DSSP file (Angstrom, degrees, kcal/mol; ACC not computed):
  #  RESIDUE AA STRUCTURE BP1 BP2  ACC     N-H-->O    O-->H-N    N-H-->O    O-->H-N    TCO  KAPPA ALPHA  PHI   PSI    X-CA   Y-CA   Z-CA
    1    1 A M              0   0    0      0, 0.0     2,-0.1     0, 0.0     0, 0.0   0.000 360.0 360.0 360.0 147.8   13.5  -15.9  -19.9
    2    2 A S    >>  -     0   0    0      1,-0.1     4,-1.6     4,-0.0     3,-0.7  -0.390 360.0-109.0 -89.3 167.7   15.4  -17.3  -17.1
    3    3 A A  H 3> S+     0   0    0      1,-0.3     4,-3.1     2,-0.2     5,-0.3   0.866 116.7  62.2 -60.4 -36.2   14.2  -19.1  -14.0
    4    4 A R  H 3> S+     0   0    0      1,-0.2     4,-2.5     2,-0.2    -1,-0.3   0.884 103.5  47.4 -55.8 -43.1   15.0  -16.0  -11.9
    5    5 A I  H <> S+     0   0    0     -3,-0.7     4,-2.7     2,-0.2    -1,-0.2   0.905 111.4  50.3 -66.8 -44.3   12.6  -13.8  -13.9
    6    6 A Y  H  X S+     0   0    0     -4,-1.6     4,-1.9     1,-0.2     5,-0.2   0.961 113.5  46.2 -62.7 -46.6    9.8  -16.5  -13.6
    7    7 A I  H  X S+     0   0    0     -4,-3.1     4,-2.8     1,-0.2     5,-0.3   0.917 111.0  53.7 -68.7 -39.7   10.3  -16.7   -9.8
    8    8 A T  H  X S+     0   0    0     -4,-2.5     4,-2.3    -5,-0.3    -1,-0.2   0.926 106.9  50.7 -59.9 -46.5   10.4  -12.9   -9.5
    9    9 A I  H  X S+     0   0    0     -4,-2.7     4,-0.9     1,-0.2    -1,-0.2   0.909 115.1  42.4 -61.3 -43.6    7.1  -12.5  -11.3
   10   10 A L  H  X S+     0   0    0     -4,-1.9     4,-0.9    -5,-0.2    -1,-0.2   0.879 117.6  45.9 -68.1 -39.6    5.4  -15.0   -9.0
   11   11 A L  H  X S+     0   0    0     -4,-2.8     4,-2.6    -5,-0.2    -2,-0.2   0.765 103.8  63.0 -76.1 -22.8    7.0  -13.7   -5.8
   12   12 A S  H  X S+     0   0    0     -4,-2.3     4,-2.5    -5,-0.3     5,-0.2   0.846  98.0  57.0 -73.0 -28.7    6.3  -10.1   -6.7
   13   13 A I  H  X S+     0   0    0     -4,-0.9     4,-1.8    -5,-0.2    -1,-0.2   0.960 112.8  40.8 -61.1 -49.6    2.6  -10.7   -6.5
   14   14 A M  H  X S+     0   0    0     -4,-0.9     4,-2.0     1,-0.2    -2,-0.2   0.893 115.1  51.1 -66.9 -44.8    3.0  -12.0   -3.0
   15   15 A T  H  X S+     0   0    0     -4,-2.6     4,-2.6     1,-0.2    -1,-0.2   0.858 108.7  51.1 -59.7 -40.1    5.4   -9.3   -2.0
   16   16 A C  H  X S+     0   0    0     -4,-2.5     4,-2.8     2,-0.2     5,-0.2   0.913 109.8  50.6 -66.3 -43.0    3.2   -6.6   -3.3
   17   17 A A  H  X S+     0   0    0     -4,-1.8     4,-1.8    -5,-0.2    -2,-0.2   0.871 111.7  47.0 -67.7 -33.4    0.3   -8.0   -1.3
   18   18 A V  H  X S+     0   0    0     -4,-2.0     4,-2.3     2,-0.2     5,-0.2   0.908 113.4  48.3 -74.4 -44.0    2.3   -8.1    2.0
   19   19 A L  H  X S+     0   0    0     -4,-2.6     4,-2.4     1,-0.2    -2,-0.2   0.940 112.9  48.5 -66.7 -39.1    3.7   -4.6    1.5
   20   20 A F  H  X S+     0   0    0     -4,-2.8     4,-2.8     1,-0.2     5,-0.3   0.893 111.3  50.3 -64.2 -37.4    0.2   -3.2    0.8
   21   21 A G  H  X S+     0   0    0     -4,-1.8     4,-2.1    -5,-0.2     5,-0.2   0.910 111.0  47.1 -66.5 -39.7   -1.2   -5.0    3.8
   22   22 A I  H  X S+     0   0    0     -4,-2.3     4,-1.8     2,-0.2    -2,-0.2   0.914 115.8  46.4 -59.1 -47.0    1.5   -3.5    6.1
   23   23 A G  H  X S+     0   0    0     -4,-2.4     4,-2.8    -5,-0.2    -2,-0.2   0.922 112.8  49.4 -68.5 -43.6    1.0    0.0    4.6
   24   24 A A  H  X S+     0   0    0     -4,-2.8     4,-2.8     1,-0.2     5,-0.2   0.907 112.3  46.5 -67.5 -44.3   -2.9   -0.2    4.8
   25   25 A V  H  X S+     0   0    0     -4,-2.1     4,-1.5    -5,-0.3    -1,-0.2   0.881 113.4  50.2 -65.9 -35.4   -2.9   -1.4    8.4
   26   26 A T  H  X S+     0   0    0     -4,-1.8     4,-1.5    -5,-0.2     3,-0.3   0.969 113.9  43.6 -64.8 -54.1   -0.4    1.3    9.3
   27   27 A V  H  < S+     0   0    0     -4,-2.8    -2,-0.2     1,-0.2    -1,-0.2   0.885 118.3  43.6 -62.2 -39.1   -2.4    4.0    7.7
   28   28 A L  H  < S+     0   0    0     -4,-2.8    -1,-0.2     1,-0.2    -2,-0.2   0.679 113.7  49.7 -80.4 -18.2   -5.8    2.9    9.0
   29   29 A S  H  < S+     0   0    0     -4,-1.5    -1,-0.2    -3,-0.3    -2,-0.2   0.712  94.6  75.8 -93.7 -20.4   -4.6    2.2   12.5
   30   30 A V  S  X S-     0   0    0     -4,-1.5     4,-2.8    -5,-0.2     3,-0.3  -0.815  73.1-147.9 -93.0 120.5   -2.8    5.4   13.3
   31   31 A P  H  > S+     0   0    0      0, 0.0     4,-1.1     0, 0.0    -1,-0.2   0.863  95.9  51.9 -58.2 -37.9   -5.3    8.2   13.9
   32   32 A A  H  4 S+     0   0    0      1,-0.2     4,-0.4     2,-0.2     3,-0.3   0.901 116.0  41.3 -67.5 -36.3   -3.2   11.0   12.5
   33   33 A L  H >4 S+     0   0    0     -3,-0.3     3,-1.2     1,-0.2     7,-0.2   0.815 105.3  66.5 -74.3 -32.8   -2.7    9.0    9.2
   34   34 A S  H >< S+     0   0    0     -4,-2.8     3,-1.0     1,-0.3    -1,-0.2   0.770  93.1  58.5 -63.9 -24.4   -6.2    7.9    9.1
   35   35 A E  T 3< S+     0   0    0     -4,-1.1     3,-0.3    -3,-0.3    -1,-0.3   0.793 110.7  44.0 -74.6 -23.0   -7.5   11.3    8.5
   36   36 A Q  T X> S+     0   0    0     -3,-1.2     4,-2.3    -4,-0.4     3,-1.6   0.169  77.1 116.7 -99.5  18.4   -5.3   11.4    5.4
   37   37 A A  H <>  +     0   0    0     -3,-1.0     4,-1.8     1,-0.3    -1,-0.2   0.703  64.1  68.2 -63.0 -21.2   -6.2    8.0    4.1
   38   38 A K  H 34 S+     0   0    0     -3,-0.3    -1,-0.3     1,-0.2    -2,-0.1   0.812 115.7  26.4 -70.7 -26.2   -7.8    9.3    1.0
   39   39 A F  H <> S+     0   0    0     -3,-1.6     4,-1.0     2,-0.1    -2,-0.2   0.763 121.0  53.7 -97.8 -30.3   -4.4   10.4   -0.2
   40   40 A L  H  X S+     0   0    0     -4,-2.3     4,-2.7    -7,-0.2    -3,-0.2   0.841  99.6  59.4 -78.3 -34.3   -2.2    7.9    1.6
   41   41 A L  H  X S+     0   0    0     -4,-1.8     4,-2.1     1,-0.2    -1,-0.2   0.916 105.8  48.7 -66.3 -39.5   -3.8    4.6    0.5
   42   42 A P  H  > S+     0   0    0      0, 0.0     4,-2.6     0, 0.0    -1,-0.2   0.869 111.7  51.2 -59.0 -37.6   -3.2    5.3   -3.2
   43   43 A A  H  X S+     0   0    0     -4,-1.0     4,-3.1     2,-0.2    -2,-0.2   0.911 108.1  51.9 -62.8 -42.1    0.4    6.1   -2.3
   44   44 A V  H  X S+     0   0    0     -4,-2.7     4,-2.4     2,-0.2    -1,-0.2   0.912 108.9  50.6 -62.2 -40.4    0.6    2.9   -0.5
   45   45 A I  H  X S+     0   0    0     -4,-2.1     4,-2.0     2,-0.2    -2,-0.2   0.941 113.1  45.6 -56.4 -50.9   -0.7    1.0   -3.5
   46   46 A A  H  X S+     0   0    0     -4,-2.6     4,-1.7     1,-0.2     5,-0.2   0.933 111.5  51.7 -61.0 -44.3    1.8    2.7   -5.7
   47   47 A A  H  X S+     0   0    0     -4,-3.1     4,-3.2     1,-0.2     3,-0.3   0.914 109.1  49.8 -58.0 -44.2    4.6    2.1   -3.4
   48   48 A S  H  X S+     0   0    0     -4,-2.4     4,-1.5     1,-0.2    -1,-0.2   0.799 109.3  52.2 -68.2 -29.0    3.8   -1.6   -3.1
   49   49 A F  H  < S+     0   0    0     -4,-2.0    -1,-0.2    -5,-0.2    -2,-0.2   0.771 116.2  40.7 -74.9 -25.8    3.7   -1.9   -6.9
   50   50 A V  H  X S+     0   0    0     -4,-1.7     4,-0.7    -3,-0.3    -2,-0.2   0.881 122.4  37.3 -86.6 -42.2    7.2   -0.2   -7.1
   51   51 A L  H  X S+     0   0    0     -4,-3.2     4,-2.9    -5,-0.2     5,-0.3   0.823 103.5  72.6 -81.7 -30.1    8.9   -1.9   -4.2
   52   52 A G  H  X S+     0   0    0     -4,-1.5     4,-3.2    -5,-0.3     5,-0.2   0.936 100.9  39.7 -46.0 -62.0    7.3   -5.3   -4.6
   53   53 A P  H  > S+     0   0    0      0, 0.0     4,-1.6     0, 0.0    -1,-0.2   0.812 113.6  55.8 -68.1 -24.3    9.2   -6.5   -7.7
   54   54 A I  H  X S+     0   0    0     -4,-0.7     4,-1.5     2,-0.2     3,-0.3   0.956 111.3  43.6 -64.3 -50.1   12.5   -5.0   -6.5
   55   55 A I  H  X S+     0   0    0     -4,-2.9     4,-1.3     1,-0.2     3,-0.2   0.942 113.7  51.7 -62.3 -46.7   12.3   -7.0   -3.2
   56   56 A A  H  X S+     0   0    0     -4,-3.2     4,-1.9    -5,-0.3    -1,-0.2   0.825 101.7  60.5 -61.1 -27.8   11.3  -10.1   -5.1
   57   57 A W  H  < S+     0   0    0     -4,-1.6    -1,-0.2    -3,-0.3    -2,-0.2   0.947 110.0  42.3 -61.1 -47.4   14.2   -9.7   -7.6
   58   58 A F  H  < S+     0   0    0     -4,-1.5     4,-0.2    -3,-0.2    -1,-0.2   0.681 115.8  49.4 -77.9 -14.7   16.6  -10.1   -4.6
   59   59 A M  H >X S+     0   0    0     -4,-1.3     3,-0.9    -5,-0.1     4,-0.7   0.744  93.1  77.7 -88.3 -21.8   14.7  -12.8   -3.0
   60   60 A A  G >< S+     0   0    0     -4,-1.9     3,-1.0     1,-0.2     4,-0.2   0.827  87.3  54.7 -57.1 -40.8   14.3  -15.0   -6.1
   61   61 A P  G >4 S+     0   0    0      0, 0.0     3,-1.2     0, 0.0     6,-0.3   0.846 102.6  59.4 -66.8 -30.5   17.8  -16.5   -6.2
   62   62 A R  G <4 S+     0   0    0     -3,-0.9    -2,-0.2     1,-0.3     6,-0.2   0.746  95.6  62.9 -65.5 -21.4   17.3  -17.8   -2.6
   63   63 A L  G << S+     0   0    0     -3,-1.0     2,-0.5    -4,-0.7    -1,-0.3   0.469  83.1  95.0 -85.0  -0.4   14.2  -19.8   -3.6
   64   64 A R  S <> S-     0   0    0     -3,-1.2     4,-1.2    -4,-0.2     3,-0.3  -0.767  72.8-139.7 -95.5 134.9   16.3  -22.1   -6.0
   65   65 A A  H  > S+     0   0    0     -2,-0.5     4,-1.7     1,-0.2     5,-0.2   0.875  99.7  60.4 -59.4 -38.6   17.5  -25.3   -4.5
   66   66 A R  H  > S+     0   0    0      1,-0.2     4,-2.6     2,-0.2     5,-0.3   0.913  97.7  59.1 -56.4 -43.0   20.9  -25.0   -6.3
   67   67 A Y  H  > S+     0   0    0     -3,-0.3     4,-2.6    -6,-0.3    -1,-0.2   0.930 106.3  47.1 -54.7 -50.4   21.6  -21.8   -4.5
   68   68 A W  H  X S+     0   0    0     -4,-1.2     4,-2.4     1,-0.2     6,-0.3   0.850 112.2  48.3 -65.5 -36.0   21.4  -23.4   -1.0
   69   69 A K  H  X S+     0   0    0     -4,-1.7     4,-2.1     2,-0.2     5,-0.5   0.908 114.5  46.3 -71.2 -41.3   23.5  -26.4   -1.9
   70   70 A A  H  < S+     0   0    0     -4,-2.6    -2,-0.2    -5,-0.2    -1,-0.2   0.877 114.7  48.2 -69.0 -36.9   26.2  -24.3   -3.4
   71   71 A R  H  < S+     0   0    0     -4,-2.6    -2,-0.2    -5,-0.3    -1,-0.2   0.913 117.1  39.4 -72.1 -42.5   26.0  -21.8   -0.4
   72   72 A D  H  < S-     0   0    0     -4,-2.4    -1,-0.2    -5,-0.2    -2,-0.2   0.816  93.0-143.6 -75.6 -30.1   26.2  -24.4    2.3
   73   73 A G     <  +     0   0    0     -4,-2.1     2,-0.3     1,-0.3    -3,-0.1   0.700  51.0 143.7  71.9  15.2   28.7  -26.6    0.5
   74   74 A A        -     0   0    0     -5,-0.5     2,-0.4    -6,-0.3    -1,-0.3  -0.688  39.3-154.8 -92.9 143.6   27.0  -29.6    1.9
   75   75 A V        -     0   0    0     -2,-0.3     2,-0.8    -3,-0.1    -6,-0.0  -0.966  25.6-118.3-117.8 133.2   26.5  -32.8    0.0
   76   76 A D        -     0   0    0     -2,-0.4     2,-0.5     1,-0.0    -2,-0.0  -0.581  35.3-166.7 -75.7 110.9   23.7  -35.1    0.9
   77   77 A A        -     0   0    0     -2,-0.8    -1,-0.0     2,-0.0    -3,-0.0  -0.841   7.4-151.3 -97.5 128.8   25.4  -38.3    2.0
   78   78 A K              0   0    0     -2,-0.5    -2,-0.0     1,-0.1     0, 0.0  -0.873 360.0 360.0-106.0 132.3   23.2  -41.3    2.4
   79   79 A P              0   0    0      0, 0.0    -1,-0.1     0, 0.0    -2,-0.0   0.549 360.0 360.0 -71.2 360.0   24.3  -43.9    5.0
């Protein structure tokens, strides 16, 4: 497996947690949505499990040090 897959797996756990937190706070803080929390919270959980790895897949290459050096074109020059 490539490094991108390993980074994606680790990052998707955190991404799922953040997406679930945002969705849960939204559902529980809006009174109109709070009445339907019994149905919306499982939907938020499912959505975070689906969207988390997708978002992590696009974020993974940016967490590699080689990407940033190649992108910036900068070379570390020591005086």
